[in-house]
C-alpha positions as CSV (number, residue, x, y, z in Angstrom):
1,M,0.0,0.0,0.1
2,F,1.2,3.7,-0.6
3,K,0.2,6.6,1.3
4,I,-0.6,9.4,-0.9
5,A,-1.5,13.1,0.0
6,A,-3.4,15.7,-1.9
7,F,-1.8,19.2,-1.2
8,I,-2.4,22.9,-2.1
9,K,0.8,24.7,-2.3
10,F,1.4,28.4,-1.7
11,D,3.4,31.3,-3.2
12,K,6.9,32.1,-2.1
13,K,5.9,34.9,0.2
14,F,3.9,32.8,2.4
15,E,6.2,29.8,2.3
16,K,8.9,32.2,3.6
17,I,6.6,33.2,6.7
18,V,6.0,29.7,7.5
19,L,9.6,28.4,7.0
20,H,10.7,31.2,9.3
21,R,8.3,30.0,12.0
22,K,9.4,26.5,11.4
23,K,13.0,27.6,12.1
24,K,12.1,29.3,15.3
25,V,10.4,26.1,16.5
26,K,13.4,24.0,15.7
27,Q,15.8,26.4,17.4
28,K,13.7,26.4,20.6
29,F,12.3,23.0,20.8
30,G,14.4,20.8,18.5
31,D,13.1,18.3,16.1
32,Q,9.3,17.9,16.3
33,P,6.6,16.1,14.2
34,Y,5.6,17.9,10.8
35,L,8.7,20.3,11.2
36,N,10.4,18.9,8.2
37,H,7.3,18.6,5.9
38,P,7.0,21.0,3.0
39,V,4.7,24.1,3.3
40,H,1.3,23.0,2.2
41,L,-2.3,22.7,3.0
42,T,-3.5,19.0,3.3
43,L,-6.8,18.2,1.5
44,F,-6.6,14.7,2.5
45,T,-4.3,11.7,2.8
46,L,-5.1,8.0,1.7
47,K,-3.6,4.6,1.4
48,I,-4.0,3.1,-2.2
49,K,-2.5,0.0,-3.8
50,K,-1.3,1.7,-7.1
51,T,-0.2,5.3,-7.8
52,S,-0.7,4.7,-11.5
53,E,-4.4,4.0,-10.9
54,L,-4.6,7.4,-9.0
55,K,-3.0,9.2,-12.0
56,K,-5.6,7.7,-14.5
57,I,-8.3,9.1,-12.7
58,Y,-7.2,12.6,-13.4
59,L,-6.0,12.2,-16.8
60,N,-9.5,12.9,-18.3
61,Q,-10.4,15.9,-15.9
62,S,-10.8,19.3,-17.0
63,K,-7.8,21.0,-18.6
64,Q,-9.2,24.5,-17.8
65,P,-8.5,25.1,-14.1
66,K,-11.0,26.8,-11.8
67,K,-9.6,29.3,-9.3
68,I,-10.3,29.3,-5.5
69,K,-9.4,32.4,-3.5
70,L,-7.9,31.5,0.0
71,N,-7.4,34.0,2.7
72,I,-4.9,32.9,5.5
73,N,-6.1,35.1,8.4
74,S,-5.3,33.7,11.9
75,T,-3.1,31.3,14.0
76,G,-4.4,28.3,15.8
77,I,-3.4,25.3,17.8
78,F,-4.7,21.7,18.2
79,F,-4.1,20.8,21.8
80,N,-3.4,17.1,22.3
81,D,-3.4,16.3,18.6
82,P,-4.9,12.7,18.3
83,L,-2.3,11.8,15.6
84,T,0.8,13.1,17.4
85,K,-0.1,13.4,21.0
86,G,1.5,16.9,20.8
87,N,0.1,20.5,20.4
88,T,0.0,21.2,16.8
89,I,0.4,24.9,15.7
90,F,-0.9,26.2,12.4
91,Y,-2.0,29.1,10.3
92,S,-5.8,28.9,9.7
93,L,-7.9,30.1,6.7
94,A,-11.2,32.1,6.7
95,N,-14.2,29.8,6.2
96,N,-14.2,28.7,2.4
97,L,-17.1,26.6,1.0
98,S,-15.4,26.1,-2.3
99,L,-12.3,24.5,-0.5
100,K,-14.5,22.2,1.6
101,N,-16.5,21.2,-1.6
102,L,-13.1,20.5,-3.4
103,Q,-12.1,18.2,-0.6
104,M,-15.3,16.1,-0.6
105,K,-15.5,16.1,-4.6
106,N,-12.1,14.6,-4.8
107,L,-12.5,12.2,-1.8
108,K,-15.6,10.8,-3.5
109,L,-14.2,10.6,-7.0
110,I,-11.1,8.6,-5.8
111,N,-13.2,6.3,-3.5
112,N,-15.6,5.6,-6.5
113,K,-12.8,4.7,-8.8
114,I,-10.1,2.8,-6.9
115,Y,-9.5,0.9,-3.9
116,V,-8.8,3.0,-0.7
117,S,-7.7,1.2,2.4
118,K,-9.9,1.7,5.7
119,K,-8.2,-0.9,7.8
120,D,-5.8,1.0,9.9
121,I,-8.1,3.2,11.7
122,V,-6.8,5.2,14.5
123,N,-8.5,4.9,17.9
124,F,-10.5,8.1,17.6
125,D,-12.9,9.0,20.5
126,N,-14.9,11.1,18.1
127,K,-17.6,9.2,16.3
128,I,-17.7,11.6,13.3
129,L,-13.9,10.9,12.7
130,K,-14.5,7.2,12.9
131,D,-17.3,7.3,10.4
132,N,-15.4,9.5,8.1
133,Y,-12.5,7.1,8.0
134,K,-14.8,4.1,7.4
135,K,-16.4,5.9,4.5
136,F,-13.5,7.8,2.8
137,G,-10.3,6.5,4.3
138,F,-9.6,10.0,5.8
139,P,-11.0,11.0,9.2
140,F,-10.9,14.9,8.8
141,S,-13.5,15.3,6.0
142,G,-16.5,17.2,5.5
143,K,-17.9,19.7,8.0
144,I,-15.3,18.6,10.7
145,W,-12.3,19.5,8.6
146,K,-10.5,22.6,9.7
147,P,-8.3,23.8,6.7
148,H,-5.0,24.9,8.1
149,I,-1.3,25.0,7.2
150,T,0.8,23.0,9.9
151,I,4.1,24.5,11.3
152,A,4.9,21.6,13.8
153,S,3.4,19.4,16.5
154,I,5.3,20.3,19.6
155,K,5.4,17.5,22.2
156,T,7.7,19.2,24.8
157,I,5.5,22.2,25.5
158,K,2.8,23.2,28.0
159,Q,-0.5,24.9,26.9
160,N,0.4,28.0,28.9
161,N,4.0,28.4,27.5
162,L,4.8,31.9,26.4
163,F,5.8,30.6,22.9
164,I,2.2,29.5,22.4
165,K,0.7,32.6,23.6
166,N,2.7,34.8,21.4
167,F,2.1,32.7,18.4
168,L,-1.7,32.8,18.9
169,N,-1.5,36.5,19.2
170,E,0.4,36.8,15.8
171,K,-1.5,38.8,13.2
172,I,-1.6,37.5,9.6
173,N,-3.6,38.3,6.6
174,H,-2.4,36.7,3.2
175,K,-4.6,36.1,0.2
176,I,-3.8,33.8,-2.6
177,I,-5.5,32.3,-5.8
178,V,-4.8,28.6,-6.3
179,K,-5.4,26.7,-9.3
180,H,-3.9,23.2,-8.8
181,I,-3.8,20.2,-6.5
182,E,-0.4,18.4,-6.2
183,F,-0.5,14.7,-5.3
184,Y,2.5,13.3,-3.4
185,R,3.7,9.8,-2.2
186,V,4.4,10.0,1.4
187,S,7.1,8.1,3.2
188,G,7.9,9.2,6.8
189,N,9.1,12.8,6.5
190,N,9.8,12.5,2.6
191,H,7.3,13.7,0.1
192,Y,7.6,12.6,-3.6
193,L,5.6,14.5,-6.4
194,L,3.4,12.2,-8.3
195,F,1.7,14.7,-10.5
196,K,-0.2,18.1,-10.5
197,T,-3.8,18.5,-11.6
198,N,-6.1,21.3,-12.3
199,I,-8.7,22.2,-9.8
200,F,-12.0,21.3,-11.6
């Protein structure tokens, strides 16, 4: 089985902001989960049998890309992240129905076309997360999904730490228009680009 990820990538200006913040985290807390990952927004991750089957799905899709406007406008934190057991800090986006529809459209498309593993379910306490995983192979889908750009998941930090307080008070307002989804094969901290497709 291959783990694949569907990413939205960003412009150099925003990448620079995130990479600077990642550098600060590494200097203060050392290596942490997600710290070495590229700057991106994850639409979803899935486990599939063949990446070639995934590519075939998108060969016949629209050649004329649609545009989605995104607004990165705040910071946030997932305390006690169920996937890492750490506190995951991120940049958050303004509510965007087009982005949520994009996620569901592609999840349904892939699940209808090829086999997606739903075996290795994480022991989530949340019933919605469990049901989403059983249905799509990805727990954070639909209404419960909070689109974000992860910086790191810090395991060696308390919730009232000054670094966390300062980060949550940070002001950001970055607008971008995106036209593509990039699919990657994921192995640990390594991400290998498979292909890029237009948003349709």
